[in-house]
Backbone as XML, in Angstrom:
<?xml version="1.0"?>
<chain id="A" units="angstrom">
  <residue number="1" name="MET">
    <atom name="N" x="-161.788" y="7.744" z="-83.030"/>
    <atom name="CA" x="-160.395" y="8.111" z="-83.293"/>
    <atom name="C" x="-160.364" y="9.485" z="-82.997"/>
  </residue>
  <residue number="2" name="ARG">
    <atom name="N" x="-159.103" y="10.053" z="-82.733"/>
    <atom name="CA" x="-158.878" y="11.294" z="-82.197"/>
    <atom name="C" x="-157.670" y="11.750" z="-83.075"/>
  </residue>
  <residue number="3" name="ASP">
    <atom name="N" x="-157.631" y="13.056" z="-83.726"/>
    <atom name="CA" x="-156.330" y="13.608" z="-84.030"/>
    <atom name="C" x="-155.647" y="14.373" z="-83.120"/>
  </residue>
  <residue number="4" name="VAL">
    <atom name="N" x="-154.281" y="14.318" z="-82.979"/>
    <atom name="CA" x="-153.559" y="15.293" z="-82.091"/>
    <atom name="C" x="-152.426" y="15.806" z="-82.869"/>
  </residue>
  <residue number="5" name="ARG">
    <atom name="N" x="-152.337" y="17.250" z="-82.820"/>
    <atom name="CA" x="-151.306" y="17.920" z="-83.454"/>
    <atom name="C" x="-150.166" y="17.876" z="-82.723"/>
  </residue>
  <residue number="6" name="TYR">
    <atom name="N" x="-148.883" y="17.783" z="-83.516"/>
    <atom name="CA" x="-147.644" y="17.777" z="-82.770"/>
    <atom name="C" x="-146.560" y="18.042" z="-83.741"/>
  </residue>
  <residue number="7" name="ASP">
    <atom name="N" x="-145.443" y="18.512" z="-83.211"/>
    <atom name="CA" x="-144.268" y="18.791" z="-84.008"/>
    <atom name="C" x="-143.241" y="17.662" z="-83.877"/>
  </residue>
  <residue number="8" name="ILE">
    <atom name="N" x="-143.288" y="16.875" z="-82.800"/>
    <atom name="CA" x="-142.424" y="15.819" z="-82.391"/>
    <atom name="C" x="-143.265" y="14.845" z="-81.715"/>
  </residue>
  <residue number="9" name="LEU">
    <atom name="N" x="-143.230" y="13.583" z="-82.138"/>
    <atom name="CA" x="-143.885" y="12.554" z="-81.545"/>
    <atom name="C" x="-142.835" y="11.491" z="-80.808"/>
  </residue>
  <residue number="10" name="VAL">
    <atom name="N" x="-142.903" y="11.291" z="-79.552"/>
    <atom name="CA" x="-141.949" y="10.297" z="-78.869"/>
    <atom name="C" x="-142.751" y="9.297" z="-78.291"/>
  </residue>
  <residue number="11" name="MET">
    <atom name="N" x="-142.352" y="7.985" z="-78.527"/>
    <atom name="CA" x="-142.916" y="6.833" z="-77.867"/>
    <atom name="C" x="-142.099" y="6.368" z="-76.929"/>
  </residue>
  <residue number="12" name="ALA">
    <atom name="N" x="-142.249" y="6.467" z="-75.694"/>
    <atom name="CA" x="-141.395" y="5.932" z="-74.655"/>
    <atom name="C" x="-142.226" y="5.148" z="-73.706"/>
  </residue>
  <residue number="13" name="VAL">
    <atom name="N" x="-142.279" y="3.796" z="-73.961"/>
    <atom name="CA" x="-143.171" y="2.967" z="-73.249"/>
    <atom name="C" x="-142.439" y="2.108" z="-72.226"/>
  </residue>
  <residue number="14" name="GLY">
    <atom name="N" x="-141.119" y="2.084" z="-72.093"/>
    <atom name="CA" x="-140.475" y="1.302" z="-71.136"/>
    <atom name="C" x="-139.176" y="0.823" z="-71.667"/>
  </residue>
  <residue number="15" name="SER">
    <atom name="N" x="-138.691" y="-0.157" z="-71.175"/>
    <atom name="CA" x="-137.259" y="-0.674" z="-71.657"/>
    <atom name="C" x="-136.926" y="-0.922" z="-72.991"/>
  </residue>
  <residue number="16" name="VAL">
    <atom name="N" x="-137.999" y="-1.323" z="-73.753"/>
    <atom name="CA" x="-137.916" y="-1.539" z="-75.185"/>
    <atom name="C" x="-139.178" y="-1.016" z="-75.771"/>
  </residue>
  <residue number="17" name="CYS">
    <atom name="N" x="-138.961" y="-0.206" z="-76.867"/>
    <atom name="CA" x="-140.161" y="0.516" z="-77.386"/>
    <atom name="C" x="-140.806" y="-0.524" z="-78.415"/>
  </residue>
  <residue number="18" name="ASN">
    <atom name="N" x="-142.117" y="-0.332" z="-78.523"/>
    <atom name="CA" x="-142.951" y="-1.202" z="-79.434"/>
    <atom name="C" x="-144.018" y="-0.439" z="-79.964"/>
  </residue>
  <residue number="19" name="ASP">
    <atom name="N" x="-144.194" y="-0.637" z="-81.366"/>
    <atom name="CA" x="-145.304" y="0.130" z="-82.017"/>
    <atom name="C" x="-146.623" y="-0.621" z="-81.901"/>
  </residue>
  <residue number="20" name="TYR">
    <atom name="N" x="-146.596" y="-1.802" z="-81.372"/>
    <atom name="CA" x="-147.910" y="-2.634" z="-81.253"/>
    <atom name="C" x="-148.672" y="-2.736" z="-82.448"/>
  </residue>
  <residue number="21" name="GLY">
    <atom name="N" x="-147.884" y="-2.553" z="-83.577"/>
    <atom name="CA" x="-148.607" y="-2.818" z="-84.961"/>
    <atom name="C" x="-149.634" y="-1.585" z="-85.230"/>
  </residue>
  <residue number="22" name="ILE">
    <atom name="N" x="-149.676" y="-0.540" z="-84.471"/>
    <atom name="CA" x="-150.456" y="0.609" z="-84.749"/>
    <atom name="C" x="-149.981" y="1.403" z="-86.068"/>
  </residue>
  <residue number="23" name="LYS">
    <atom name="N" x="-150.736" y="1.449" z="-86.966"/>
    <atom name="CA" x="-150.632" y="2.012" z="-88.356"/>
    <atom name="C" x="-149.988" y="3.468" z="-88.268"/>
  </residue>
  <residue number="24" name="GLY">
    <atom name="N" x="-149.003" y="3.807" z="-88.865"/>
    <atom name="CA" x="-148.312" y="5.131" z="-88.823"/>
    <atom name="C" x="-147.331" y="5.266" z="-87.638"/>
  </residue>
  <residue number="25" name="VAL">
    <atom name="N" x="-147.258" y="4.560" z="-86.517"/>
    <atom name="CA" x="-146.366" y="4.882" z="-85.605"/>
    <atom name="C" x="-144.970" y="4.647" z="-85.983"/>
  </residue>
  <residue number="26" name="ALA">
    <atom name="N" x="-144.496" y="3.545" z="-86.689"/>
    <atom name="CA" x="-143.287" y="3.359" z="-87.161"/>
    <atom name="C" x="-142.688" y="4.448" z="-87.981"/>
  </residue>
  <residue number="27" name="GLU">
    <atom name="N" x="-143.636" y="5.091" z="-88.700"/>
    <atom name="CA" x="-143.146" y="6.059" z="-89.801"/>
    <atom name="C" x="-143.058" y="7.379" z="-89.177"/>
  </residue>
  <residue number="28" name="HIS">
    <atom name="N" x="-143.868" y="7.668" z="-88.110"/>
    <atom name="CA" x="-143.883" y="9.014" z="-87.567"/>
    <atom name="C" x="-143.347" y="9.350" z="-86.175"/>
  </residue>
  <residue number="29" name="CYS">
    <atom name="N" x="-142.968" y="8.275" z="-85.594"/>
    <atom name="CA" x="-142.569" y="8.151" z="-84.115"/>
    <atom name="C" x="-141.073" y="8.208" z="-84.054"/>
  </residue>
  <residue number="30" name="MET">
    <atom name="N" x="-140.545" y="9.002" z="-82.886"/>
    <atom name="CA" x="-139.119" y="8.691" z="-82.573"/>
    <atom name="C" x="-139.086" y="7.932" z="-81.324"/>
  </residue>
  <residue number="31" name="PHE">
    <atom name="N" x="-138.348" y="6.695" z="-81.443"/>
    <atom name="CA" x="-138.194" y="5.898" z="-80.330"/>
    <atom name="C" x="-136.973" y="6.235" z="-79.603"/>
  </residue>
  <residue number="32" name="LEU">
    <atom name="N" x="-137.003" y="5.840" z="-78.260"/>
    <atom name="CA" x="-135.577" y="6.069" z="-77.606"/>
    <atom name="C" x="-135.104" y="4.864" z="-76.822"/>
  </residue>
  <residue number="33" name="ASP">
    <atom name="N" x="-134.664" y="3.855" z="-77.696"/>
    <atom name="CA" x="-134.040" y="2.710" z="-77.110"/>
    <atom name="C" x="-132.674" y="2.855" z="-77.166"/>
  </residue>
  <residue number="34" name="THR">
    <atom name="N" x="-131.914" y="3.658" z="-77.974"/>
    <atom name="CA" x="-130.528" y="3.582" z="-78.046"/>
    <atom name="C" x="-129.982" y="5.028" z="-77.891"/>
  </residue>
  <residue number="35" name="THR">
    <atom name="N" x="-128.753" y="5.082" z="-77.654"/>
    <atom name="CA" x="-127.964" y="6.449" z="-77.637"/>
    <atom name="C" x="-128.136" y="7.194" z="-78.961"/>
  </residue>
  <residue number="36" name="GLU">
    <atom name="N" x="-127.937" y="6.405" z="-79.978"/>
    <atom name="CA" x="-128.041" y="7.068" z="-81.343"/>
    <atom name="C" x="-129.541" y="7.582" z="-81.481"/>
  </residue>
  <residue number="37" name="GLN">
    <atom name="N" x="-130.557" y="6.897" z="-81.076"/>
    <atom name="CA" x="-131.863" y="7.419" z="-81.205"/>
    <atom name="C" x="-132.129" y="8.775" z="-80.469"/>
  </residue>
  <residue number="38" name="ALA">
    <atom name="N" x="-131.490" y="8.688" z="-79.143"/>
    <atom name="CA" x="-131.635" y="9.783" z="-78.240"/>
    <atom name="C" x="-130.897" y="11.077" z="-78.858"/>
  </residue>
  <residue number="39" name="GLU">
    <atom name="N" x="-129.682" y="10.891" z="-79.580"/>
    <atom name="CA" x="-128.919" y="11.860" z="-80.043"/>
    <atom name="C" x="-129.808" y="12.398" z="-81.355"/>
  </residue>
  <residue number="40" name="ARG">
    <atom name="N" x="-130.399" y="11.574" z="-82.080"/>
    <atom name="CA" x="-131.291" y="11.999" z="-83.279"/>
    <atom name="C" x="-132.427" y="12.791" z="-82.717"/>
  </residue>
  <residue number="41" name="PHE">
    <atom name="N" x="-133.075" y="12.400" z="-81.645"/>
    <atom name="CA" x="-134.193" y="13.090" z="-81.070"/>
    <atom name="C" x="-133.676" y="14.396" z="-80.491"/>
  </residue>
  <residue number="42" name="GLN">
    <atom name="N" x="-132.388" y="14.695" z="-79.914"/>
    <atom name="CA" x="-131.916" y="15.815" z="-79.412"/>
    <atom name="C" x="-131.789" y="16.830" z="-80.628"/>
  </residue>
  <residue number="43" name="GLU">
    <atom name="N" x="-131.181" y="16.244" z="-81.699"/>
    <atom name="CA" x="-130.937" y="17.088" z="-82.840"/>
    <atom name="C" x="-132.434" y="17.583" z="-83.566"/>
  </residue>
  <residue number="44" name="ARG">
    <atom name="N" x="-133.256" y="16.663" z="-83.570"/>
    <atom name="CA" x="-134.539" y="17.022" z="-84.019"/>
    <atom name="C" x="-135.306" y="18.036" z="-83.114"/>
  </residue>
  <residue number="45" name="LEU">
    <atom name="N" x="-135.173" y="17.902" z="-81.898"/>
    <atom name="CA" x="-135.702" y="18.803" z="-80.916"/>
    <atom name="C" x="-135.429" y="20.236" z="-81.161"/>
  </residue>
  <residue number="46" name="MET">
    <atom name="N" x="-133.927" y="20.245" z="-81.196"/>
    <atom name="CA" x="-133.243" y="21.655" z="-81.481"/>
    <atom name="C" x="-133.684" y="22.330" z="-82.741"/>
  </residue>
  <residue number="47" name="GLU">
    <atom name="N" x="-133.719" y="21.526" z="-83.742"/>
    <atom name="CA" x="-134.350" y="22.020" z="-85.200"/>
    <atom name="C" x="-135.624" y="22.477" z="-84.992"/>
  </residue>
  <residue number="48" name="GLU">
    <atom name="N" x="-136.674" y="21.824" z="-84.367"/>
    <atom name="CA" x="-138.058" y="22.233" z="-84.285"/>
    <atom name="C" x="-138.160" y="23.312" z="-83.276"/>
  </residue>
  <residue number="49" name="TYR">
    <atom name="N" x="-137.284" y="23.388" z="-82.268"/>
    <atom name="CA" x="-137.370" y="24.549" z="-81.270"/>
    <atom name="C" x="-136.942" y="25.889" z="-82.140"/>
  </residue>
  <residue number="50" name="VAL">
    <atom name="N" x="-135.850" y="25.856" z="-82.808"/>
    <atom name="CA" x="-135.372" y="27.026" z="-83.452"/>
    <atom name="C" x="-136.520" y="27.457" z="-84.555"/>
  </residue>
  <residue number="51" name="ARG">
    <atom name="N" x="-137.129" y="26.365" z="-85.283"/>
    <atom name="CA" x="-138.181" y="26.596" z="-86.203"/>
    <atom name="C" x="-139.338" y="27.243" z="-85.654"/>
  </residue>
  <residue number="52" name="ALA">
    <atom name="N" x="-139.803" y="26.795" z="-84.312"/>
    <atom name="CA" x="-140.870" y="27.374" z="-83.701"/>
    <atom name="C" x="-140.481" y="28.842" z="-83.274"/>
  </residue>
  <residue number="53" name="HIS">
    <atom name="N" x="-139.313" y="29.095" z="-82.807"/>
    <atom name="CA" x="-138.928" y="30.293" z="-82.319"/>
    <atom name="C" x="-139.049" y="31.336" z="-83.636"/>
  </residue>
  <residue number="54" name="VAL">
    <atom name="N" x="-138.631" y="30.961" z="-84.680"/>
    <atom name="CA" x="-138.579" y="31.918" z="-85.935"/>
    <atom name="C" x="-140.045" y="31.985" z="-86.507"/>
  </residue>
  <residue number="55" name="THR">
    <atom name="N" x="-140.918" y="31.022" z="-86.368"/>
    <atom name="CA" x="-142.115" y="31.104" z="-87.288"/>
    <atom name="C" x="-143.334" y="31.251" z="-86.305"/>
  </residue>
  <residue number="56" name="LYS">
    <atom name="N" x="-143.674" y="30.346" z="-85.428"/>
    <atom name="CA" x="-144.826" y="30.485" z="-84.774"/>
    <atom name="C" x="-144.794" y="30.535" z="-83.277"/>
  </residue>
  <residue number="57" name="GLY">
    <atom name="N" x="-143.737" y="30.507" z="-82.702"/>
    <atom name="CA" x="-143.661" y="30.605" z="-81.165"/>
    <atom name="C" x="-144.242" y="29.317" z="-80.293"/>
  </residue>
  <residue number="58" name="LYS">
    <atom name="N" x="-144.559" y="28.205" z="-81.033"/>
    <atom name="CA" x="-145.271" y="27.250" z="-80.402"/>
    <atom name="C" x="-144.520" y="25.771" z="-80.939"/>
  </residue>
  <residue number="59" name="LEU">
    <atom name="N" x="-144.359" y="24.955" z="-79.857"/>
    <atom name="CA" x="-143.702" y="23.779" z="-80.160"/>
    <atom name="C" x="-144.562" y="22.667" z="-79.327"/>
  </residue>
  <residue number="60" name="GLU">
    <atom name="N" x="-145.174" y="21.754" z="-80.031"/>
    <atom name="CA" x="-145.892" y="20.670" z="-79.520"/>
    <atom name="C" x="-145.233" y="19.413" z="-79.606"/>
  </residue>
  <residue number="61" name="VAL">
    <atom name="N" x="-145.012" y="18.761" z="-78.386"/>
    <atom name="CA" x="-144.255" y="17.474" z="-78.431"/>
    <atom name="C" x="-145.277" y="16.509" z="-77.600"/>
  </residue>
  <residue number="62" name="VAL">
    <atom name="N" x="-145.575" y="15.322" z="-78.283"/>
    <atom name="CA" x="-146.365" y="14.360" z="-77.720"/>
    <atom name="C" x="-145.589" y="13.191" z="-77.227"/>
  </residue>
  <residue number="63" name="ILE">
    <atom name="N" x="-145.670" y="12.816" z="-75.983"/>
    <atom name="CA" x="-144.918" y="11.603" z="-75.416"/>
    <atom name="C" x="-145.819" y="10.538" z="-75.073"/>
  </residue>
  <residue number="64" name="ILE">
    <atom name="N" x="-145.632" y="9.370" z="-75.636"/>
    <atom name="CA" x="-146.608" y="8.196" z="-75.450"/>
    <atom name="C" x="-145.809" y="7.347" z="-74.632"/>
  </residue>
  <residue number="65" name="GLY">
    <atom name="N" x="-146.381" y="7.184" z="-73.379"/>
    <atom name="CA" x="-145.723" y="6.247" z="-72.429"/>
    <atom name="C" x="-145.347" y="7.003" z="-71.023"/>
  </residue>
  <residue number="66" name="GLY">
    <atom name="N" x="-145.958" y="6.453" z="-69.990"/>
    <atom name="CA" x="-145.742" y="7.071" z="-68.724"/>
    <atom name="C" x="-144.817" y="6.312" z="-67.757"/>
  </residue>
  <residue number="67" name="GLY">
    <atom name="N" x="-143.893" y="5.501" z="-68.537"/>
    <atom name="CA" x="-142.918" y="4.878" z="-67.753"/>
    <atom name="C" x="-141.710" y="5.851" z="-67.261"/>
  </residue>
  <residue number="68" name="ALA">
    <atom name="N" x="-140.713" y="5.267" z="-66.838"/>
    <atom name="CA" x="-139.611" y="6.135" z="-66.360"/>
    <atom name="C" x="-139.056" y="6.930" z="-67.510"/>
  </residue>
  <residue number="69" name="THR">
    <atom name="N" x="-138.914" y="6.435" z="-68.812"/>
    <atom name="CA" x="-138.319" y="7.197" z="-69.926"/>
    <atom name="C" x="-139.186" y="8.225" z="-70.305"/>
  </residue>
  <residue number="70" name="GLY">
    <atom name="N" x="-140.598" y="8.088" z="-70.313"/>
    <atom name="CA" x="-141.543" y="9.198" z="-70.744"/>
    <atom name="C" x="-141.479" y="10.195" z="-69.655"/>
  </residue>
  <residue number="71" name="ILE">
    <atom name="N" x="-141.612" y="9.883" z="-68.443"/>
    <atom name="CA" x="-141.635" y="10.771" z="-67.348"/>
    <atom name="C" x="-140.463" y="11.533" z="-67.289"/>
  </residue>
  <residue number="72" name="GLU">
    <atom name="N" x="-139.194" y="10.965" z="-67.345"/>
    <atom name="CA" x="-137.980" y="11.805" z="-67.365"/>
    <atom name="C" x="-137.825" y="12.683" z="-68.614"/>
  </residue>
  <residue number="73" name="LEU">
    <atom name="N" x="-138.314" y="12.216" z="-69.708"/>
    <atom name="CA" x="-138.211" y="13.075" z="-70.963"/>
    <atom name="C" x="-139.144" y="14.272" z="-70.668"/>
  </residue>
  <residue number="74" name="ALA">
    <atom name="N" x="-140.327" y="14.070" z="-70.208"/>
    <atom name="CA" x="-141.289" y="15.197" z="-69.850"/>
    <atom name="C" x="-140.712" y="16.268" z="-69.011"/>
  </residue>
  <residue number="75" name="ALA">
    <atom name="N" x="-139.880" y="15.800" z="-68.010"/>
    <atom name="CA" x="-139.226" y="16.694" z="-67.036"/>
    <atom name="C" x="-138.080" y="17.317" z="-67.661"/>
  </residue>
  <residue number="76" name="GLN">
    <atom name="N" x="-137.363" y="16.732" z="-68.473"/>
    <atom name="CA" x="-136.134" y="17.328" z="-69.183"/>
    <atom name="C" x="-136.660" y="18.386" z="-70.167"/>
  </residue>
  <residue number="77" name="LEU">
    <atom name="N" x="-137.777" y="17.985" z="-70.837"/>
    <atom name="CA" x="-138.315" y="19.051" z="-71.782"/>
    <atom name="C" x="-138.673" y="20.364" z="-71.190"/>
  </residue>
  <residue number="78" name="HIS">
    <atom name="N" x="-139.283" y="20.212" z="-70.025"/>
    <atom name="CA" x="-139.676" y="21.351" z="-69.294"/>
    <atom name="C" x="-138.538" y="22.171" z="-68.864"/>
  </residue>
  <residue number="79" name="GLU">
    <atom name="N" x="-137.542" y="21.511" z="-68.410"/>
    <atom name="CA" x="-136.265" y="22.226" z="-67.930"/>
    <atom name="C" x="-135.558" y="22.867" z="-69.243"/>
  </residue>
  <residue number="80" name="VAL">
    <atom name="N" x="-135.454" y="22.126" z="-70.316"/>
    <atom name="CA" x="-134.672" y="22.692" z="-71.374"/>
    <atom name="C" x="-135.516" y="23.838" z="-71.909"/>
  </residue>
  <residue number="81" name="SER">
    <atom name="N" x="-136.770" y="23.781" z="-71.906"/>
    <atom name="CA" x="-137.538" y="25.017" z="-72.507"/>
    <atom name="C" x="-137.215" y="26.278" z="-71.813"/>
  </residue>
  <residue number="82" name="HIS">
    <atom name="N" x="-136.975" y="26.167" z="-70.520"/>
    <atom name="CA" x="-136.738" y="27.372" z="-69.722"/>
    <atom name="C" x="-135.178" y="27.779" z="-70.011"/>
  </residue>
  <residue number="83" name="LEU">
    <atom name="N" x="-134.416" y="26.737" z="-70.138"/>
    <atom name="CA" x="-132.885" y="27.001" z="-70.367"/>
    <atom name="C" x="-132.728" y="27.787" z="-71.809"/>
  </residue>
  <residue number="84" name="LEU">
    <atom name="N" x="-133.535" y="27.165" z="-72.703"/>
    <atom name="CA" x="-133.347" y="27.763" z="-74.091"/>
    <atom name="C" x="-133.927" y="29.350" z="-74.195"/>
  </residue>
  <residue number="85" name="ASN">
    <atom name="N" x="-134.819" y="29.480" z="-73.415"/>
    <atom name="CA" x="-135.242" y="31.006" z="-73.032"/>
    <atom name="C" x="-134.329" y="31.758" z="-72.709"/>
  </residue>
  <residue number="86" name="THR">
    <atom name="N" x="-133.420" y="31.375" z="-71.819"/>
    <atom name="CA" x="-132.471" y="32.243" z="-71.318"/>
    <atom name="C" x="-131.302" y="32.414" z="-72.381"/>
  </residue>
  <residue number="87" name="TYR">
    <atom name="N" x="-131.281" y="31.530" z="-73.320"/>
    <atom name="CA" x="-130.286" y="31.704" z="-74.350"/>
    <atom name="C" x="-130.873" y="32.458" z="-75.503"/>
  </residue>
  <residue number="88" name="GLY">
    <atom name="N" x="-131.943" y="33.207" z="-75.341"/>
    <atom name="CA" x="-132.560" y="34.126" z="-76.525"/>
    <atom name="C" x="-133.583" y="33.296" z="-77.248"/>
  </residue>
  <residue number="89" name="LEU">
    <atom name="N" x="-133.758" y="32.042" z="-77.153"/>
    <atom name="CA" x="-135.006" y="31.483" z="-77.954"/>
    <atom name="C" x="-136.212" y="31.629" z="-76.928"/>
  </residue>
  <residue number="90" name="ASP">
    <atom name="N" x="-136.672" y="32.872" z="-76.918"/>
    <atom name="CA" x="-137.675" y="33.284" z="-75.946"/>
    <atom name="C" x="-139.127" y="33.491" z="-76.542"/>
  </residue>
  <residue number="91" name="ARG">
    <atom name="N" x="-139.216" y="33.228" z="-77.956"/>
    <atom name="CA" x="-140.458" y="33.209" z="-78.705"/>
    <atom name="C" x="-141.333" y="31.997" z="-78.225"/>
  </residue>
  <residue number="92" name="VAL">
    <atom name="N" x="-140.697" y="30.918" z="-77.849"/>
    <atom name="CA" x="-141.294" y="29.782" z="-77.696"/>
    <atom name="C" x="-141.642" y="29.626" z="-75.979"/>
  </residue>
  <residue number="93" name="LYS">
    <atom name="N" x="-142.823" y="29.911" z="-75.614"/>
    <atom name="CA" x="-143.149" y="30.044" z="-74.294"/>
    <atom name="C" x="-143.268" y="28.691" z="-73.576"/>
  </residue>
  <residue number="94" name="PRO">
    <atom name="N" x="-142.346" y="28.440" z="-72.606"/>
    <atom name="CA" x="-142.492" y="27.153" z="-71.859"/>
    <atom name="C" x="-143.644" y="27.198" z="-70.911"/>
  </residue>
  <residue number="95" name="PRO">
    <atom name="N" x="-144.253" y="26.112" z="-70.470"/>
    <atom name="CA" x="-145.153" y="25.993" z="-69.554"/>
    <atom name="C" x="-144.801" y="26.818" z="-68.209"/>
  </residue>
  <residue number="96" name="MET">
    <atom name="N" x="-145.825" y="27.253" z="-67.487"/>
    <atom name="CA" x="-145.536" y="27.918" z="-66.129"/>
    <atom name="C" x="-145.018" y="26.799" z="-65.231"/>
  </residue>
  <residue number="97" name="SER">
    <atom name="N" x="-143.983" y="27.228" z="-64.344"/>
    <atom name="CA" x="-143.488" y="26.338" z="-63.258"/>
    <atom name="C" x="-144.553" y="26.143" z="-62.310"/>
  </residue>
  <residue number="98" name="SER">
    <atom name="N" x="-144.561" y="24.887" z="-61.757"/>
    <atom name="CA" x="-145.539" y="24.619" z="-60.661"/>
    <atom name="C" x="-144.855" y="24.697" z="-59.392"/>
  </residue>
</chain>
């Protein structure tokens, strides 16, 4: 077993998310099956980003799933981190562009 620290956990495994009966997933994970879930994720992301900006300068997001949803989300998080820096939330350092 391995512990992974995170501020937001997203499970994006394909067309319909499934927790596979893994203990703790349903309680601690944000699924992205519906527009409402995506909007809730966006709100949470912004809250955590601002909190990280004010307190620790670091935000860790774990994405579970390398399907289209997970890969697109990773790309968008990369882009939004740079965009938010231009709006003054620059204490959270985005990864270097490749």
